[in-house]
Structure formats: C-alpha cells, structure tokens
N, C-alpha and C positions, 0 to 999 in steps of 0.2 A: 501471493506466491511466497508463502512462508507458513510456519507453524506457530500457533499461539498456545500459551500455557497460562491458565488462570493463576493470578497472583494470590488469590485467597486460599490459604492452606487448609481451610475447612470445607472448601468446595469439593464436590465429587466429580467435576469435570475432568475427563482424561485429556483435555485440550482439543484443538480444532485446527483444521487447515483452511487456508483461504488463498484463492487465486486472484482476488481484487482487494486492493487496499489504497487508501489515499497517500499520495506522496506530494510534498511541496519542495520544489528546488529553487534556491535563491542564488543568483549569481552576483558576485562582487567584483570590483576593480582588481585588476591584476590577474584575471582568470581564476579567481578563487571562488568557491561555491560551497554551499552546504545543502544537504537533502535530509528532510524530516519524513519519516514514514510513520503515518498514524496508526494508532492501535484499533482494536475492536474489543467490545465488551464481551464478557462471558454470558452466554444465554441463560445459565443456570443461576448465577448469583449477581450479575451486573457489574462485577469488577472488571477493570481493564486487564487485558491479557498481555503477557510477555511475548515478544515477537522474536522468532529465529528466522532470519531472511533466507530465501533461496538466493545465494549471491549472485549466481549466473544470471539470473533474470534482471536483477537491478544493476548489475555491472554493464549490461547491454543498454538499458533504457536511459540511465542518467547521462552518459556521454551523448546519445542520440539527441536528447532534448537540448543540451547545451550547444551542440554543433547546429541544430535546426534554428535556434533563436539567433545564433551568431551569422546566419545566412549561408552556412556551409552546406553545399548539396550532399545529402546523406540519404541512404536507403533506411527505411524504418526496420527495427529489429524484427525477426521473425515472430509471428504470433502463435502462441501455442494454443491448442484446443482446450477450451475450458470444461472441466468435468467437476461435477460435485453439485451441492445444493445451490439455489439462487443466492445472490448477495442480499443480506439483511441490513438494510439501511439504517434501521433503528439501533443497531449495535455498532455501526461503524463511526469512529471519531472523525474520520475524513469527511463523510456525508454530512454530519452535523456542522462542520466548519465550511462546507461548500466547496471542498477540495478533492472529493472523490468523483472520477469520471462518471460512475454509475449513478451517484446522487444528483449530479448536474444534469445528466440526460433526462431525468424524470420531472425536472422543475419546469 
C-alpha cells in the first residue's frame, strides 16, 4: 500500500505501486515500538525502491497488531480490495527475509 520509486537515476522505470509489502513490528518495554516496512526491487534494474507509504493503511494496521498482541479485544482493520498485478516474491525484500505474509503463505 504505497508507491515505489527506483533509486537508480539511470533506470527508465517510472515507479510502481504495491498493495502488499512486508512489515516487521517490534514492541519494547514502556509501550514503545518500531515498525520496519521492507522495500521491493525494481523489476528493470534490480535496485531497491524508495517507498512512499499510504499512511492511512499503516496507521490502522500497526495499532491493531499492538493491541492484538497485548490481548486487547479489537476488530481487524477493514480489508481493501486488492487490484493490480500479483505479488512478485522474487522482488520483495520482506519475502526474502520471511516476513511478508504472501511469502510465508507459499512456504
């Protein structure tokens, strides 16, 4: 749920959108946490892309998982219809690290 732009200035890619990306959330003592959203490689040149997040979708998901892990009853965030090409595991940094849901489903 964001737009990627290729970091390689010589690449002809105009960028790409993705509705699936790996995210890793770590919770620390004192209610602190960090969230890492993994990148994707450019299909044309293989460089990692810069990500511009769809803030709304991630603002919903991170608190949902933190509450769920803490045992707080919570409704899952609404799922949006996925449109676009299928997820390309070979280009997904999250799949390579085993942290993307799509990659884990196929293992």
